[in-house]
N, C-alpha and C positions, 0 to 999 in steps of 0.2 A: 353523588346521589345514588343510593342503593337501588339496583334494578328490581322490577317487580317480578316475582316468580310466575312462571306459567302455571296453568291449572290443568288438572286431570279429574275425571269423574269416575266414582265407583258406585255400581248398581248392585246392591246386596241387602239381604236381611240378616247378614252375619258381620256386622260392622266391627264388633269386638274381635272377632276371629281375624279379620283382614288387618286390623291395627297391628297384629303381631308380625305381619310380614310387609307392612308399608314401606319399610326401608328399602325394599327391593326396587321401588319406584322413586328414586331420588330426585331432587332439584324441581319439584312440582309441589303445588298446594292441592290436596285432594278434597274434593267435594262428595259427600255420601248422600244417597238416597235409596229407599227400598224398591223403587221402580222408576221406569223411564219418565213418566209423566211428573212425578214429584221432582225428579232431577232437573228436567227442563224448566219447570216453574221456578227452581230455586236459583238457577245460574244467571237468568236474565240474559244480558248480551254478552256475557263472558264465555267465549267459546273455548272448550277444553283442547289441549293438546292431543289427548287420546281418552277413551272410555274403557273401563274394565267392568265386565260382568263376572262377579265372584260368586261361585257356587249356585248359580241361578237354575242350574239343571235339577237342583234339589226341591225347588219350589212346587212343581207339578209333574206328574208322571208324563213322560213323553216330550218334554221340553217344548211343548206347543207355545206356551206363555212366553218362553224365552225367544222363540223365533218371532212371534208376534211383536214382542218389545223391540227386537233388533230391526224388524222391517219398519216399524213405526219411526224409529230413530232415523233410519236410512231415507225415509220419505221426506224428511226435513232437508231443504236445500243446503243449509249450513252444515249439516251432518252427513251428507252424502259420501264424503271420502275421509271422514274422521277415522283414524285407526281404532279399531275395536279388538280387545283382548278378552277371550273367554277363559277364565280360570276355572277349572273343574277338578273334582276329586273322584268321580265315578270313571273307572277305566273303560266302561262301555259307553261313555258319553258320545252322542251323535246328534246332530241336527236333523230333524225329520223332513227336510226339504233341501234340494240342491242349492248350494250357496257359490255363485260366481262372483266372488268379491275379493280382490287381492288386498284390500285394506283390512281384513279380518284375520285374526290369529287365534289359536287355542293352545293352551298348555296345561298339562296334568300337574296338580299341586305336588311337588316332591321337594325333598331337601336341596335339590339342585336347581330350584326355580330361577334364582338369579342368574346362573350361568346359561340357563336356557333362553332367557328373554333379553339379556343385555344387548345383543345385536339388534333386536327389533326396537328397542327404546331409542337406539341411534337412528333407526329408520324414520321414527316419528318426526325427526328434525329434518328429514330430507325425503318427504313423503312420495316423490315421484319414483323412488326406488322400490316402493311397494309394488309398483306395476311390473317390475321385471318378472317375466314369466318363469315358471319352474319348468325347466327343459331336462329331463333326465339324460345324461350323456348316453346317446345311443350305443357308442362303443362299449362303455362300462356296463350298460344293462345287458347287452348281448353277451359280453364276456361272463357276466354273473350267471345267465341262464344256461350257457354252454358249460360252464364249470360245474354247476350243479347237476346238469344232466350226465356229464362225463362221470362224475363221483357217484351218483345214484345208480348208474348203469354199469359201473365197474369198467369203464372203457379205458384203453390205454392210448388210443389216438385222439387227436384234437378234432374239432369241428371246424369246417369251413361254412361261412354264413353268406347267404346271398338272397336277393329277392326271389320270392316264389312265383312260378308262373301260374296262369289261370288253371291249367290242368292239374298242377300240384296242389292247389287249394281245394280241389274237388276229388282228389285221389282217395282211394280206399285206405282205411286206417285201422289199426288194432284197437285203439282206445283214444279217448280225448277227455280233457279236464279244462275247466275254466275258473277264473277268480277275478275279482273286481277290487280296485282301489278307488274309494270315492271321497275326495276332499276338495276344498275350493281352489287349491293350487294345482292339483292334478287329479283327474278323474278318467280312468281307463279300465277297459275290460281286456283281459288276456285270455286266449284259448290255445291249448297245445295239443298236438296229435302225434301219436307214434304211427308213422306210415307204414303201410304193408311192404311197399317196394323199397328195397335197399335197407332191409333190417335184419340181417342174419343174426346180429347179436340178440335181438328181442325174440326171434324165432327159437333160437337155441334156449333162451331163458324160460320160455312157455311150453317147450316141447312136452307132450304128453298131457297137457291140461285140457280140460273141457272148454267150451266157448265161454261159459259163464266164469270159470276160473281165470281164463285168459283176461276177460274184461275186468275182473276184479284186480288182477296183477297190474294191468295197465292203469287203472284208476289210482291205485295206491302209489305206484311208481311216479306218476305225473303229479300226484298230490305231494309227494316229498319234494320233487323238483321245484314245484311252485311255492312250497313253504320257505325253502331257501331263497328263493328268488323275491318273494314278497317282503321278507324280512330285510333284505338288502335295500330294496326300494323304500321301505318305510322309514328307514333310519334318518335319512335327509329330510323327509317330509315332517317327521316329528321334530327334528331339530329346528326346522323353519317355522314350526307352529301351525302347520296345516290344520284346517277345521274339518273334522270328519262328519259325513252325514250318510243317510240311508243308501244302500245300493239300489241300482235301477230296478232290480226285481221287487224291491220292497216299497218303493215309492209309487205314487199315483202317476198314471200315464201322462196327464196334463202337466205334471211337474217336470217330467224327463223329455216331454215333446220338443221343446225348443233346442235342446241339447242334441237330440237325435238328428235334427235336420243339419246341424253344424258339425257332426261327427267326421273324424278322419281315421281311415283304416289303412293298415299295412300288414303284409304277410311276409315272413322271413322264413327261409329254409336253413336248417341245421344239419349238415351232412358230414359224416365221418366214414371210415372204411367199412364200418359194420353196422352204422345206424343212421336213421334219418328222421328227423322231427320238424314239424311245422309249428311255428308260433305266429298267431294272428293277434294283432293289437288294434283295439278300437278306442280312440281317445275322444272324450267329450269335452274336457277342459284341459 
């Protein structure tokens, strides 16, 4: 007896376009619908292995309808943990609300799409593995930040890294910079400071500059360090299909409030013979 193929759903108004790439999703029967309501009505009791939202960010400005459709689907008990894939072509695609959902993934439509999602199609057949938390290797992350700081500041000596004391987290500094990564697998804010104490290298670098020029140099230097650091962290998140959403400063307070209550913070000091930097990390997801 020939086995019955499993089913997957495709929510899109671009059905003809999706059919050109549907071979990326083998061994399933695909059911199409222009919206979630029509899809749920059409499938009856046949629960899908996973659901794909294809180019849905193009339907309305701001992806609000996409988020509403996602929430409606998740509100159904039978779909609370169904893997969902957002396939998008807008490089600036972001969900407008925080998404703490390990069963959701997002992929930019590229020629490498099959290679990007093949691992996640395997996960759909072992759903518990979706729950595996994304934990950036702390050692690797610290080495990345230290390597970038060493390169950008032209240092010869390496950094030693340790937990910062309470006094060090409140110490005077030349400049500071922050950035945020906000996705459903990893949401964290990073803030770096060039401390005044123990920084002869930076003092030499800004000798003769005014306070405003000093601040500008600090800002630009930390910006370059963070550019390197961010790119390194994003590589794995993109490979895993992390769903991007608005930063905490862009979203409504009520949206971020539950995550603020559960935040975890850490401060690490990077010290070399001629330089001292503080990196604070606040993680929400």
